[in-house]
C-alpha positions in Angstrom: 18.6 0.6 -8.8 16.1 1.5 -6.6 17.0 2.8 -3.4 16.8 0.2 -0.6 14.3 3.0 1.8 12.1 2.8 -1.1 11.4 -0.4 -2.3 8.0 -1.3 -3.0 6.7 -3.4 0.1 4.9 -6.5 -1.1 2.4 -7.7 1.6 3.3 -10.7 2.9 1.0 -13.0 5.1 1.8 -11.5 8.0 1.2 -8.1 6.9 -2.2 -9.3 5.3 -3.0 -10.9 8.6 -1.8 -7.8 10.7 -4.5 -5.6 8.3 -7.3 -8.2 8.7 -7.0 -8.3 12.1 -7.0 -4.2 12.4 -9.7 -3.9 10.1 -12.1 -6.5 12.3 -11.3 -4.6 15.0 -11.6 -1.1 13.9 -15.0 -2.7 12.3 -16.4 -3.6 15.9 -15.5 -0.3 17.2 -19.2 1.2 16.2 -20.8 -2.2 17.0 -19.8 -2.1 20.6 -20.9 1.8 20.2 -24.8 0.9 19.5 -24.5 -3.0 21.4 -23.8 -1.7 24.8 -25.0 1.1 27.3 -22.7 3.7 28.2 -21.0 2.3 31.6 -20.4 -1.1 30.2 -17.1 -2.4 29.7 -17.1 -2.8 25.9 -19.0 1.0 24.9 -17.1 2.3 23.1 -18.3 6.6 23.1 -19.6 8.1 20.0 -16.7 10.3 20.5 -14.3 7.8 19.8 -16.0 6.5 17.0 -16.2 9.7 15.5 -12.4 10.5 16.0 -11.5 7.2 14.1 -13.3 7.6 11.2 -11.9 10.9 11.3 -8.1 9.4 11.6 -9.6 7.1 8.5 -10.3 9.7 6.1 -7.0 11.5 7.3 -5.1 7.9 6.2 -7.2 7.6 3.1 -5.4 11.3 2.0 -2.0 10.2 3.3 -2.2 6.6 1.4 -3.0 9.2 -1.9 -0.3 11.4 -1.4 2.0 8.5 -1.1 1.4 6.7 -4.3 2.6 10.1 -5.9 5.2 10.8 -3.4 6.8 7.5 -2.4 6.7 5.5 -5.6 6.8 8.4 -8.9 8.6 11.0 -6.5 6.5 13.6 -6.7 6.4 16.1 -3.8 3.0 17.5 -3.5 2.5 20.5 -0.9 -1.0 21.0 -2.5 -3.1 18.3 -1.8 -5.5 20.1 1.0 -6.9 21.5 -2.2 -8.0 17.8 -3.9 -9.2 16.6 0.0 -11.4 19.8 0.5 -13.0 20.2 -3.3 -14.1 16.5 -2.3 -15.4 18.0 0.7 -17.1 20.9 -0.5 -18.5 18.9 -3.5 -20.7 16.2 -0.7 -21.2 19.6 1.3 -23.2 21.4 -1.6 -25.5 18.3 -1.1 -25.6 18.1 2.4 -26.2 21.8 2.5 -29.3 21.1 0.1 -30.9 18.7 2.3 -31.1 20.7 4.8 -34.1 22.3 2.9 -36.0 24.4 5.2 -34.4 23.2 8.8 -32.5 26.2 8.8 -31.9 29.2 11.0 -34.5 31.3 8.5 -36.4 28.6 7.1 -35.2 28.8 3.7 -34.6 26.7 0.7 -31.6 28.8 0.6 -28.9 27.8 2.7 -28.2 30.2 6.0 -25.1 31.8 4.4 -26.8 32.8 1.3 -29.9 34.0 2.8 -27.8 36.4 5.1 -26.4 37.7 1.5 -29.7 38.4 0.3 -29.3 35.9 -2.3 -32.3 35.3 -3.8 -31.4 32.0 -5.9 -28.6 29.4 -6.2 -25.6 30.1 -8.6 -25.2 28.1 -11.7 -23.0 25.7 -10.2 -25.2 25.1 -7.3 -27.3 23.0 -10.2 -28.4 19.6 -9.5 -26.6 19.5 -6.4 -29.7 18.3 -4.8 -29.4 14.7 -6.7 -27.1 12.6 -4.1 -25.2 10.4 -7.2 -24.7 13.8 -9.1 -22.9 14.8 -6.0 -20.9 11.8 -5.9 -19.8 11.9 -9.4 -18.5 15.9 -8.1 -16.5 14.5 -5.5 -14.2 12.6 -8.2 -14.8 15.1 -10.8 -13.8 18.3 -9.1 -10.7 17.3 -7.7 -9.6 14.7 -10.8 -10.1 17.9 -13.3 -8.2 20.4 -11.7 -5.5 17.7 -10.7 -5.8 16.5 -14.7 -5.4 20.7 -16.1 -2.7 21.4 -13.5 -0.7 18.5 -13.9 -0.8 18.6 -17.7 1.1 21.8 -17.9 3.2 21.0 -14.6 4.5 17.7 -16.3 4.5 19.0 -19.9 6.8 22.1 -19.1 9.0 19.2 -17.3 8.6 21.3 -13.9 9.6 18.8 -11.0 11.6 18.7 -7.5 11.0 21.7 -5.4 9.6 23.7 -8.0 7.1 21.3 -8.6 6.1 21.4 -4.7 6.1 25.3 -4.5 3.7 25.6 -7.4 0.9 22.9 -5.5 1.5 25.0 -2.1 0.6 28.1 -4.2 -2.0 26.2 -5.8 -3.9 25.4 -2.7 -3.2 28.5 -0.9 -4.7 30.8 -3.9 -7.8 28.4 -3.6 -8.1 28.5 -0.2 -8.2 32.8 -0.7 -11.0 32.3 -3.2 -13.2 30.3 -1.1 -12.6 32.7 1.5 -14.5 35.1 -0.1 -18.1 35.6 0.4 -19.1 36.2 -3.1 -17.9 32.5 -4.3 -20.8 31.5 -2.9 -19.0 28.3 -1.0 -20.1 30.2 2.5 -17.0 32.4 3.0 -14.9 31.6 6.2 -17.5 29.9 7.8 -17.9 27.0 4.9 -20.4 24.6 5.2 -22.0 23.2 8.5 -25.0 22.5 10.5 -25.5 19.8 8.0 -28.9 17.1 9.2 -29.4 14.6 7.2 -28.0 12.4 4.4 -30.3 10.0 1.9 -32.8 10.8 4.4 -31.0 9.6 7.3 -30.8 11.4 10.5 -26.8 12.9 10.7 -27.1 12.6 14.5 -28.3 9.6 14.4 -25.8 6.9 16.0 -26.8 4.3 13.3 -26.0 6.6 10.8 -22.5 7.8 12.4 -22.0 3.9 12.5 -22.6 3.4 8.6 -20.6 6.3 7.7 -17.6 4.9 9.7 -18.1 1.4 7.8 -18.3 2.7 4.9 -15.0 4.8 5.3 -13.3 1.7 6.4 -14.4 -0.1 3.4 -13.4 2.7 1.1 -10.0 2.8 2.8 -9.4 -1.1 2.3 -10.9 -0.6 -1.2 -8.2 2.3 -1.6 -5.3 0.2 0.0 -6.0 -3.0 -2.2 -6.1 -0.6 -5.6 -2.9 1.2 -4.8 -1.1 -2.2 -4.3 -2.2 -3.4 -7.1 -1.1 -0.3 -9.2 2.7 -0.3 -7.9 2.6 -4.2 -7.8 2.0 -4.3 -11.8 3.6 -3.2 -14.4 2.5 0.2 -14.6 3.8 0.2 -11.0 7.8 -0.4 -12.4 7.5 2.4 -14.7 5.8 4.8 -12.0 8.8 4.0 -9.9 11.4 4.4 -13.0 9.8 7.7 -13.1 11.0 8.4 -9.7 14.0 7.0 -9.9 15.4 7.5 -13.3 13.2 9.6 -15.6 15.9 10.5 -17.9 17.1 6.5 -19.1 12.8 6.2 -19.4 12.9 8.4 -21.9 15.9 7.5 -23.5 14.4 3.9 -23.9 11.0 5.2 -25.1 8.5 6.1 -22.7 6.9 9.2 -22.0 7.1 9.8 -18.3 3.5 12.8 -19.0 1.0 10.4 -19.3 2.3 7.8 -16.2 2.8 11.2 -14.0 -0.5 12.5 -15.1 -2.2 9.2 -14.4 -1.2 8.5 -10.9 -1.4 12.7 -10.2 -5.1 12.6 -10.7 -5.9 9.0 -9.3 -4.3 10.8 -6.5 -6.1 13.7 -6.5 -9.5 11.5 -6.6 -8.6 9.3 -3.7 -7.9 12.7 -1.6 -11.4 14.1 -3.1 -12.8 10.9 -2.1 -11.3 11.0 1.6 -13.0 14.7 2.1 -15.9 13.7 0.8 -16.2 11.2 3.8 -14.7 13.2 6.2 -17.1 16.3 6.0 -20.4 14.4 7.4 -18.4 12.7 10.1 -17.2 16.1 11.3 -19.8 18.3 10.3 -18.1 20.8 8.7 -16.0 22.1 5.8 -14.2 25.4 5.2 -11.7 27.0 3.4 -9.4 26.0 6.3 -8.9 23.0 4.7 -7.0 24.3 1.9 -4.2 25.9 3.8 -0.9 24.6 3.5 -0.4 23.6 6.4 -2.6 20.6 6.1 -0.9 19.6 3.0 2.1 20.2 5.3 0.6 17.8 7.6 0.1 15.1 5.0 3.5 14.7 3.9 4.4 14.5 7.7 2.3 11.6 8.0 3.8 9.7 5.1 7.0 10.2 6.5 6.7 9.4 9.9 4.9 6.5 9.1 7.3 5.2 6.1 6.8 6.3 2.7 6.8 4.4 -0.4 5.0 1.9 1.6 1.7 2.3 1.3 0.7 0.8 4.9 3.2 3.2 6.6 1.4 6.5 5.4 -1.9 4.9 7.0 0.2 4.1 10.6 1.8 7.8 9.9 -2.0 9.0 9.9 -3.1 6.7 12.6 0.2 8.0 14.8 0.3 11.5 14.5 -3.1 12.8 14.5 -3.3 10.5 17.7 -0.6 12.4 19.4 -2.0 15.8 18.2 -5.5 15.0 20.1 -3.6 14.3 22.9 -0.6 17.3 22.7 -3.6 19.7 21.9 -5.7 18.8 24.7 -2.4 18.7 26.8 -0.3 21.6 25.7 -2.6 23.4 23.0 0.0 25.8 22.4 3.1 23.8 21.3 1.6 21.5 19.2 3.2 22.9 16.1 6.4 22.8 17.9 5.7 19.3 18.8 5.1 18.5 15.1 8.0 20.5 13.7 10.3 18.6 15.9 9.0 15.1 15.2 9.1 15.9 11.2 13.3 16.7 11.9 13.5 13.8 14.2 12.3 11.1 11.8 13.9 12.8 8.8 17.3 12.9 10.5 16.7 9.1 12.8 14.1 7.4 10.9 14.6 7.9 7.2 12.1 4.9 6.5 9.4 5.9 9.5 7.9 3.9 12.1 7.6 0.9 9.4 11.2 1.2 8.3 12.3 1.2 12.4 9.9 -2.2 12.8 11.5 -3.8 9.8 14.9 -2.9 11.4 13.9 -3.8 14.7 12.6 -7.7 13.0 15.4 -8.4 11.2 18.3 -7.7 14.1 15.9 -9.8 16.5 16.0 -12.5 13.7 19.9 -11.9 13.3 20.2 -12.4 17.2 
């Protein structure tokens, strides 16, 4: 029997109503930013729009992680590498789009000119094409996840051992991208983007468009994940999580089911990273740090894993708290984050969403 805490959340009518209301409110923010001047009661600052846009990218990454952890029982501590690879793939196009507007006024990015490179490396070929880079956004994390997952799942590596090797993977990639000779900007990564598809990234309307695209893709990812977990495939994935040996006994091969959901999760995480880069304006190897991957796990746990909506709530809640806490007590944030994870594990194993359900049930019983 499926553990009570991890029963799939079926989106009821109130849940759908809440999703639609939240989506409409989020969609209004950039409209209020463009429509009302600063100082007006309804004006929303550009900083707020950019911050919420960043949170939505994090929410998509948390949703992707919940698909493999909450519903398939695969705890990944390396999803930061998929997020960063999607960001780097998009960042390559954005760097090419700078043209001669860089500091050195060269066709090459400034970091390549500084290192005395004369031409682009072979893997930068075609990166001046937007649609090629969008395909690369999905292919780079997807292919890595497929190859890594195939050998790991075929060897039946799972549990804490799988978590450790995913953490080792993201750490290895972080060290690789920190090197200047890899062609990805070294420690500084990619930054100082100017335009996307000919539109200035500093233009408020471009920022609003990126924000709304992020919102639309987050909702699309939520609907896709819900469709998967409600389908027969979703029931098999939950069987992999709860009783993999029994599943194999009745004739299923868990390898391909785990590989599918693992690869899909990596692709969704890569898309989140690609949306993150033009809104934040930078991508560097620190996005691959093991700490970032662990934070994704905390978002899912705080919101309520195995619920799809919970990780989204967790991503907004934890990052909202982080934005305030790092401003008020910058040296204490990591301690607060660790304490938060311990308290949630001990007292709220179902996260914020589980606590809200419990409160509603108690209210109805009263």
